C-alpha positions as CSV (number, residue, x, y, z in Angstrom):
1,G,-35.4,-41.4,10.4
2,F,-38.6,-42.4,8.6
3,G,-40.3,-44.2,11.6
4,W,-39.4,-47.6,10.2
5,D,-38.7,-50.6,12.4
6,L,-35.6,-51.9,10.6
7,E,-35.1,-54.8,12.9
8,S,-38.4,-56.3,12.0
9,F,-37.7,-55.7,8.3
10,E,-34.5,-57.8,8.8
11,R,-36.3,-60.6,10.6
12,D,-38.9,-60.8,7.9
13,G,-36.3,-60.9,5.2
14,L,-37.3,-57.5,3.7
15,L,-34.0,-55.8,4.5
16,T,-30.4,-57.0,4.2
17,V,-27.7,-54.9,5.7
18,S,-24.1,-55.7,4.8
19,C,-21.3,-53.7,6.5
20,V,-17.9,-54.3,4.8
21,Y,-14.8,-52.1,5.2
22,P,-13.5,-51.1,1.7
23,G,-9.9,-52.1,2.5
24,D,-10.8,-55.6,3.7
25,K,-11.3,-56.9,0.2
26,L,-10.3,-56.3,-3.4
27,L,-12.7,-54.4,-5.6
28,E,-13.4,-57.6,-7.6
29,E,-14.3,-59.4,-4.3
30,H,-16.7,-56.5,-3.3
31,L,-18.3,-56.7,-6.7
32,R,-18.7,-60.5,-6.5
33,D,-20.2,-60.3,-3.0
34,I,-22.8,-57.7,-4.0
35,I,-23.8,-59.6,-7.1
36,R,-24.2,-62.8,-5.0
37,V,-26.5,-61.1,-2.4
38,V,-28.6,-59.5,-5.1
39,E,-29.1,-62.8,-7.0
40,E,-29.7,-64.9,-3.9
41,K,-32.2,-62.6,-2.2
42,K,-33.7,-61.2,-5.3
43,I,-33.0,-57.6,-4.2
44,K,-35.1,-54.9,-5.9
45,R,-33.8,-51.8,-4.1
46,C,-30.1,-51.3,-3.4
47,V,-28.2,-48.6,-1.5
48,I,-24.4,-48.3,-1.9
49,D,-23.1,-46.0,0.8
50,S,-20.7,-44.8,-0.3
51,L,-18.6,-44.8,-3.4
52,S,-16.3,-42.2,-1.8
53,A,-15.1,-44.8,0.7
54,L,-13.9,-46.9,-2.1
55,S,-12.1,-44.0,-3.7
56,N,-10.1,-43.5,-0.5
57,N,-8.7,-47.1,-0.8
58,F,-8.4,-47.7,-4.5
59,D,-7.3,-45.7,-7.5
60,R,-9.8,-43.7,-9.4
61,N,-9.7,-45.7,-12.6
62,S,-10.4,-49.0,-10.7
63,V,-13.3,-47.4,-8.8
64,S,-14.7,-46.1,-12.0
65,E,-14.6,-49.5,-13.7
66,F,-16.1,-51.1,-10.6
67,S,-18.9,-48.5,-10.5
68,L,-19.8,-49.0,-14.2
69,R,-19.8,-52.8,-13.9
70,L,-21.9,-52.7,-10.8
71,N,-24.4,-50.2,-12.2
72,G,-24.7,-52.2,-15.4
73,F,-25.4,-55.4,-13.5
74,L,-28.0,-53.8,-11.2
75,K,-29.8,-52.1,-14.2
76,N,-29.9,-55.4,-16.1
77,H,-31.6,-57.1,-13.1
78,G,-34.2,-54.3,-12.6
79,V,-32.7,-53.1,-9.4
80,T,-33.4,-49.5,-8.4
81,T,-30.1,-48.3,-6.9
82,L,-29.1,-45.3,-4.8
83,F,-25.4,-44.4,-4.8
84,T,-24.1,-41.8,-2.3
85,S,-20.9,-39.9,-2.9
86,I,-19.3,-37.2,-0.8
87,T,-18.1,-34.2,-2.8
88,G,-16.2,-31.1,-1.9
89,A,-17.5,-29.4,-5.0
90,V,-20.8,-27.7,-5.4
91,I,-21.5,-28.7,-9.0
92,G,-19.2,-30.4,-11.5
93,S,-16.2,-32.3,-10.2
94,S,-17.2,-34.9,-7.6
95,T,-16.6,-38.5,-6.9
96,L,-19.8,-39.3,-8.7
97,A,-18.9,-37.4,-11.7
98,E,-15.3,-38.7,-11.8
99,S,-16.6,-42.3,-11.7
100,K,-18.5,-41.6,-14.9
101,L,-21.8,-42.5,-13.2
102,S,-23.1,-39.0,-13.8
103,S,-23.5,-39.9,-17.5
104,I,-25.5,-43.1,-16.9
105,T,-27.4,-42.3,-13.7
106,D,-31.0,-41.2,-14.2
107,N,-31.2,-38.8,-11.3
108,I,-28.7,-36.8,-9.2
109,I,-29.7,-35.0,-6.0
110,M,-27.4,-32.7,-4.1
111,L,-27.6,-32.4,-0.3
112,R,-25.6,-29.7,1.4
113,Y,-25.0,-27.8,4.6
114,V,-24.9,-24.0,4.3
115,E,-24.7,-21.0,6.6
116,M,-27.7,-18.8,6.6
117,Q,-28.1,-15.8,8.9
118,G,-25.8,-17.4,11.5
119,R,-27.4,-20.9,11.4
120,L,-26.4,-24.1,9.7
121,E,-29.2,-25.2,7.3
122,S,-29.7,-28.4,5.2
123,V,-30.3,-27.7,1.5
124,I,-31.5,-30.0,-1.2
125,N,-31.4,-29.5,-5.0
126,V,-32.2,-31.8,-7.9
127,L,-29.3,-31.5,-10.3
128,K,-30.5,-34.1,-12.9
129,M,-33.7,-36.0,-13.6
130,R,-33.5,-38.0,-16.9
131,G,-36.6,-37.7,-19.1
132,S,-38.5,-35.3,-16.9
133,T,-38.6,-31.7,-16.0
134,H,-37.8,-30.8,-12.5
135,D,-37.6,-28.0,-10.0
136,N,-34.3,-26.2,-10.2
137,D,-34.8,-24.3,-6.9
138,L,-32.7,-24.8,-3.9
139,K,-34.8,-25.8,-0.9
140,R,-34.4,-26.2,2.8
141,Y,-35.2,-29.7,4.2
142,R,-35.5,-31.3,7.6
143,I,-35.2,-35.0,8.6
144,T,-38.0,-35.8,11.1
145,D,-39.4,-39.0,12.6
146,K,-41.9,-39.0,9.8
147,G,-39.4,-38.7,7.0
148,I,-37.9,-35.8,5.0
149,V,-39.8,-32.5,5.1
150,V,-38.8,-30.3,2.1
151,E,-39.5,-26.6,2.8
152,E,-39.7,-23.4,0.8
153,S,-37.4,-22.4,-2.0
154,L,-34.5,-20.1,-1.2
155,T,-35.5,-17.6,-3.9
156,N,-34.5,-14.6,-1.7
157,Y,-30.9,-15.8,-1.2
158,E,-27.7,-15.8,-3.3
159,G,-24.5,-17.7,-2.8
160,V,-26.2,-20.6,-1.1
161,M,-24.1,-23.3,-2.9
162,T,-20.9,-21.5,-1.9
163,G,-21.7,-22.4,1.7
164,V,-22.2,-18.7,2.8
165,S,-25.6,-17.3,1.7
166,K,-26.9,-13.7,1.7
167,K,-30.3,-12.3,1.1
168,I,-30.7,-10.8,-2.3
169,A,-31.9,-7.6,-0.7
170,E,-28.7,-7.4,1.3
171,L,-26.6,-8.0,-1.9
172,Q,-28.6,-5.4,-3.8
173,K,-27.9,-2.9,-1.0
174,E,-24.2,-3.8,-0.9
175,S,-24.1,-3.6,-4.7
176,E,-25.8,-0.2,-4.7
177,E,-23.4,1.1,-1.9
178,L,-20.4,-0.2,-3.9
179,R,-21.7,1.4,-7.1
180,E,-22.2,4.7,-5.3
181,A,-18.7,4.5,-3.8
182,L,-17.2,3.7,-7.2
183,Q,-19.1,6.7,-8.7
184,A,-17.8,8.9,-5.9
185,K,-14.3,7.7,-6.4
186,E,-14.5,8.2,-10.2
187,E,-15.9,11.7,-9.6
188,A,-13.1,12.5,-7.2
189,E,-10.5,11.2,-9.6
190,R,-12.1,13.2,-12.4
191,K,-12.0,16.4,-10.3
192,L,-8.5,15.7,-9.2
193,M,-7.4,15.3,-12.8
194,E,-9.2,18.5,-13.7
195,Y,-7.6,20.4,-10.8
196,A,-4.2,18.9,-11.8
197,K,-4.7,20.0,-15.4
198,R,-5.8,23.5,-14.3
199,F,-2.8,23.7,-11.9
200,E,-0.4,22.6,-14.7
201,Q,-1.8,25.2,-17.1
202,L,-1.7,28.0,-14.5
203,F,1.7,26.9,-13.3
204,N,3.2,26.8,-16.7
205,N,1.6,30.1,-17.9
206,I,3.0,32.2,-15.1
207,V,5.3,34.8,-16.5
208,D,7.7,34.5,-13.6
209,A,10.0,31.5,-13.1
210,V,8.4,29.3,-10.4
211,V,9.8,26.2,-8.7
212,I,8.5,24.0,-5.8
213,V,11.1,22.5,-3.5
214,D,10.9,20.2,-0.6
215,S,12.3,21.0,2.9
216,K,15.7,19.6,1.8
217,G,15.9,21.8,-1.3
218,N,15.0,19.1,-3.9
219,F,13.1,20.4,-7.0
220,L,9.6,18.9,-7.1
221,E,8.2,21.1,-9.9
222,V,9.5,23.7,-12.2
223,N,7.4,25.7,-14.7
224,D,8.1,26.3,-18.4
225,T,9.5,29.8,-17.7
226,V,12.4,28.2,-15.7
227,E,13.3,26.2,-18.8
228,K,13.2,29.3,-21.0
229,V,15.3,31.6,-18.8
230,T,17.9,29.1,-17.6
231,G,18.2,26.7,-20.5
232,F,17.9,23.7,-18.1
233,K,15.2,21.1,-19.0
234,K,12.7,20.1,-16.4
235,E,14.1,16.5,-16.3
236,E,17.5,18.0,-15.5
237,L,16.2,19.7,-12.4
238,I,13.3,17.7,-11.0
239,G,14.5,15.4,-8.2
240,K,17.8,17.2,-7.9
241,N,19.0,19.4,-5.0
242,F,19.4,23.0,-5.9
243,L,22.7,23.0,-3.9
244,K,24.2,20.5,-6.4
245,M,23.0,22.3,-9.5
246,P,24.8,25.2,-11.1
247,I,21.6,27.3,-11.3
248,V,22.5,30.1,-8.9
249,T,25.8,31.6,-7.7
250,R,27.5,30.4,-4.5
251,K,26.6,33.6,-2.7
252,S,22.9,33.2,-3.8
253,K,22.9,29.6,-2.6
254,M,23.9,30.8,0.8
255,I,21.0,33.3,0.8
256,L,18.5,30.6,-0.4
257,I,19.7,28.2,2.3
258,K,19.3,30.7,5.1
259,N,15.8,31.7,4.0
260,L,14.8,28.1,3.5
261,M,15.8,27.6,7.1
262,K,13.8,30.6,8.3
263,R,10.7,29.4,6.4
264,M,11.1,26.0,8.0
265,A,11.0,27.8,11.4
266,G,7.7,29.3,10.3
267,M,9.1,32.8,9.8
268,K,7.9,35.2,7.1
269,I,10.5,36.2,4.6
270,K,10.5,39.5,2.7
271,P,11.5,39.4,-1.0
272,Y,15.2,39.1,-1.5
273,T,17.7,39.1,-4.4
274,V,19.7,36.2,-5.9
275,T,21.7,35.7,-9.1
276,V,20.6,33.0,-11.4
277,L,23.1,31.2,-13.6
278,T,21.9,30.1,-17.0
279,K,23.2,26.9,-18.7
280,D,25.3,29.0,-21.1
281,G,27.0,30.9,-18.2
282,R,25.0,34.1,-18.1
283,K,24.2,35.7,-14.7
284,I,20.8,37.3,-14.2
285,P,19.6,39.0,-11.0
286,Y,16.1,37.9,-9.7
287,E,13.9,39.0,-6.9
288,V,12.7,36.0,-5.0
289,N,9.3,35.5,-3.2
290,A,8.6,32.2,-1.4
291,A,5.8,30.7,0.6
292,R,5.3,27.5,2.7
293,I,2.8,25.1,1.1
294,E,1.7,21.5,1.3
295,Y,2.6,19.4,-1.8
296,N,1.4,15.8,-2.0
297,G,0.7,15.8,1.7
298,E,4.3,17.0,2.6
299,P,5.6,20.5,3.5
300,A,7.3,22.3,0.6
301,D,8.1,25.8,-0.6
302,I,6.8,27.5,-3.7
303,V,9.4,30.0,-4.9
304,S,8.9,32.6,-7.7
305,F,11.8,34.4,-9.4
306,R,11.1,37.8,-11.1
307,E,13.9,39.3,-13.2
308,I,15.3,42.6,-12.0
309,T,18.1,43.2,-14.5
310,H,17.9,47.0,-14.0
311,R,18.7,46.5,-10.3
312,S,21.7,44.2,-10.9
313,S,24.2,46.6,-9.5
314,T,22.6,46.4,-6.1
315,E,23.2,42.6,-5.7
316,N,26.5,42.9,-3.9
317,T,25.1,45.4,-1.4
318,I,21.8,43.7,-0.8
319,E,23.0,40.2,0.0
320,P,25.5,41.0,2.8
321,K,22.9,43.3,4.3
322,I,20.3,40.5,4.4
323,L,22.8,38.1,6.0
324,E,23.9,40.6,8.6
325,N,20.4,41.5,9.7
326,L,19.2,38.0,10.3
327,S,18.5,37.3,13.9
328,Q,19.4,33.6,13.4
329,K,23.0,32.6,14.3
330,I,24.4,31.6,11.0
331,F,27.9,30.5,10.0
332,Q,29.8,29.0,7.0
333,K,33.0,27.0,7.1
334,N,35.2,25.7,4.2
335,K,36.1,22.1,3.8
336,D,39.0,22.5,6.2
337,L,36.5,23.6,8.8
338,I,37.8,27.2,8.9
339,Y,35.2,29.9,9.3
340,V,34.7,31.9,6.1
341,Y,31.6,33.7,7.2
342,V,29.6,34.4,10.4
343,N,26.8,36.9,10.9
344,D,26.7,39.3,13.9
345,A,24.2,37.1,15.8
346,Y,26.6,34.1,15.7
347,A,29.7,36.3,16.5
348,N,27.9,37.7,19.5
349,F,26.9,34.2,20.6
350,L,30.6,33.1,20.5
351,G,31.7,36.3,22.3
352,Y,34.1,37.4,19.6
353,P,34.1,40.1,17.0
354,V,33.4,38.9,13.5
355,E,37.0,39.6,12.3
356,E,38.5,37.5,15.1
357,I,36.4,34.5,14.1
358,L,37.0,34.5,10.3
359,G,40.0,32.4,9.3
360,K,40.0,30.4,12.5
361,T,38.8,26.9,13.5
362,D,36.6,25.9,16.4
363,Y,39.7,24.6,18.2
364,E,41.2,28.1,18.3
365,L,37.9,29.5,19.6
366,L,36.3,26.9,21.8
367,G,39.1,24.6,23.0
368,K,37.9,21.1,24.1
369,E,34.3,21.8,23.1
370,A,35.5,21.8,19.5
371,E,36.2,18.0,19.5
372,K,32.5,17.0,19.1
373,I,31.7,19.9,16.8
374,E,34.6,19.0,14.4
375,S,33.5,15.3,14.4
376,E,29.9,16.4,13.4
377,D,31.2,18.8,10.7
378,K,33.3,16.0,9.2
379,Q,30.2,13.7,9.2
380,V,28.3,16.4,7.1
381,I,31.2,16.7,4.7
382,S,31.8,12.9,4.3
383,T,28.1,12.0,3.8
384,G,26.9,15.1,1.9
385,K,23.8,15.0,4.0
386,T,22.0,17.5,6.2
387,F,22.0,16.8,10.0
388,L,20.6,18.2,13.2
389,F,23.1,18.1,16.1
390,K,22.9,18.7,19.8
391,E,26.0,20.6,20.9
392,T,27.4,22.4,23.8
393,I,29.1,25.8,23.2
394,K,30.1,28.2,25.9
395,N,28.3,25.8,28.3
396,D,25.0,26.4,26.5
397,E,23.2,23.3,25.1
398,I,22.0,24.1,21.6
399,Y,20.7,22.4,18.5
400,T,22.4,23.2,15.2
401,I,21.3,22.4,11.6
402,K,24.3,21.8,9.3
403,I,24.0,21.6,5.5
404,P,26.8,20.6,3.0
405,L,27.8,23.2,0.4
406,F,28.8,22.2,-3.1
407,D,30.9,23.9,-5.7
408,E,30.1,24.1,-9.4
409,D,31.6,20.6,-9.9
410,E,29.2,19.3,-7.3
411,K,32.0,18.6,-4.9
412,I,31.6,19.4,-1.2
413,D,33.6,22.5,-0.3
414,G,32.2,23.4,3.1
415,I,29.2,23.5,5.4
416,C,26.6,26.1,6.4
417,G,24.9,26.0,9.8
418,M,22.2,27.7,11.8
419,I,21.5,27.5,15.5
420,L,17.8,27.0,16.3
421,E,16.2,29.9,18.2
422,N,15.1,29.7,21.8
423,P,11.3,29.9,21.2
424,I,11.4,26.4,19.6
425,L,13.3,25.0,22.6
426,S,11.7,27.0,25.4
427,E,8.7,24.7,25.7
428,E,9.0,21.2,27.1
429,K,12.2,19.9,25.6
430,P,11.7,17.7,22.5
431,S,13.8,14.8,21.8
432,E,16.5,14.9,19.0
433,K,14.4,12.5,17.0
434,E,11.4,14.9,17.2
435,L,13.5,17.8,16.2
436,E,15.0,15.9,13.2
437,E,11.5,15.0,12.0
438,K,10.6,18.7,12.2
439,W,13.7,20.2,10.7
440,I,15.4,17.7,8.4
């Protein structure tokens, strides 16, 4: 308050207080009553608190017309008037502005609560003062028993009128940190683009044919040499699985699959030979070197192919020797689930000579144990997907990776499988889900 004794003012006829609910009367009746009191008591100072209350009960156009007529009457009678209006906006659209009083009032003062350093503060600002210069600063104020005390300007703060203020120094610090972060990001992106460009130049200028494949055998990258020697465009290969592409012979696909599995197991692979098929049907022998890498955050293989035409006659002797010498237990079945290939390790595991396994099914070799195995094999053939299965063979619990094989027409004509080696399973036994995440 201001320390005024309002009751004595009323008794002495210096103050008239009229409390009327907006909805109790029509706007015309409110206007008539105010005019009557002003004329009868020769009022010189008038406070209307508030226009917002009228806006809650009457349409905006009616309140606007009421406000203009009342303001015109009070001005003509020399009455200094204070209108109050609650606004949800900081500046601009408000009840006062919408009632068109903003264009005819002489002064507009904004009072607002804002958060400053965890405290709720009262802020005052002069928005308009007709015919006079005025201070544009936002200032704190306090209402005391001696009246309103206006304090220092908030020159060190930003965002006060938004309701959440910050010191300019804090904003400058945050701005500088953001600028540095953006610069660091831009520099990192620039270096990344530079590295990517260098990689692309290096990758495409390698004389050998080089591809990058994911753990499922899908082409992720191929260099220019691959296009030149095979006749296949990059867009024909990238995203496709090498098993479904007529880019190597069937026998070579088997070798690639088996070595891909070995690299997935973390084993080192010596160079080996495959036969590449070109788009026009030519067969070219290549020596293959591969290494495990990380590509876009995921495990992948980078595989290089070096032409060895002068050693082409050795292909038929090298490939079987490679397969036979693998310690992994590897097998191949046709689409009728008849064994067409097993290596010595797999034959020893089943307990039969190789020649007794070929041409037979699991039913002929394993009896009742074959039911689950056949069901899993059919799942691979029907879906065309790679699976990891938990199986029981000869009373041994094993995990087997099974991969679909495709012919030149991209039709499934069999499966290839490999039993995971004991070192992987000798530790605390992982779940099937964990093994699938690691192997598939």
